[in-house]
N, C-alpha and C positions, 0 to 999 in steps of 0.2 A: 530258605531251607538248607540245613546241615545234614549231610547224607556221610553215614558209614558205609564204606564199600567193603564188604567183608568176603573173605576167600577162606573155604573150609578144605581140610584134607584129612578123610577120615581113615580110620584104620583098613587094610586091604578087606573088600567085600562087606563093607558096614554102611556104605551110603545110601541105599534104599530104606534099611532099617531107620538109619537116622532122619533121612528126610519124611517118613511116614509119621514120626513123632513130630518131628519139627513143625511140619504142616498142619497137623491134628491138633496140637496143645500149643507151641510157643508162638507161632504166628497169630492166632486168636488173642492170645495175651497180649501181646506187643500193641494189637490193634486196639483193644480196650484201654490201654494206656494213652494212647494218640500217636504211637509211631506207625510210620507209614513202611509197609514191606514189599518191596518190589524183588522179585524172583521165588523160588530159587532158578537159577541158571545151571544146567549140567556142562560140564566141561567134556568136550568132545573128545579131547586128547588124554584125558586121566579119569578112568572110572570109579576113583575115589575122591576126586574133586567136585566142588561146586561153588555157586557165587551166589549172593545176594546183597541186597543194598537196604539199609535201615534209615528212615529218615525222620528228622526232629524240626521243630518249627523254626527254631535258632540256637545258637550255640549254648544260649542260658538254660534253656529248657532241657538240655542233652543229659546232664548227670542227674537231675531229679527224675527225670523219667526212666534213665537206666536203673536207678537205684530202687524206684518202685517193682520194676520187673525182676531184678536180682535180690532183692531183700523178701520178695513175696512168698508166700508158700508153695505155689506152683513150683518156683525154682528151688527154694531150698529143700524142700520135702520129695520131690520127684525128678524133674527134669535135669537138674543137676548131675545127680548121681546116676542117671540113665544115659544121659547124651555125653556127657564129657568123657568117659571112659571109651565111647567110641571113635573119639577124634585123636588124630595123630598131630596136629598142628592147626591154627587158625591166624589168620592177619586181619590187620584193619587198616585202611588208611580212611582218616577224616576229611571231606572235602565241602565246599561251600557250593552250592547252586546259585549262580548267580542271576540277580533279577535282570539284567542285561544280558543278552546272548554276546559272547565273545567273539566268536567267530562271522555271525550272519547279523 
């Protein structure tokens, strides 16, 4: 599995509103496509930050699955214009979930 570790920072005071829409609309749309979502996890240090992970079966499936989401009607007609203005920034780190445990 390939995992995007995503860090989001909303504009001040917008985290709860962003997450309500994200959890209600975006997460189910991701899951319909076959992406696995873990989180969101709220920052205890920053009231405007949260984290989540988005999983793909393998690297080859990542781009087609992302395209299906971002080129879909839900993103293009609703979520992009609703969610993106609430964000200050976001970062993505792409990691591999190894089949064998590294440390144990």
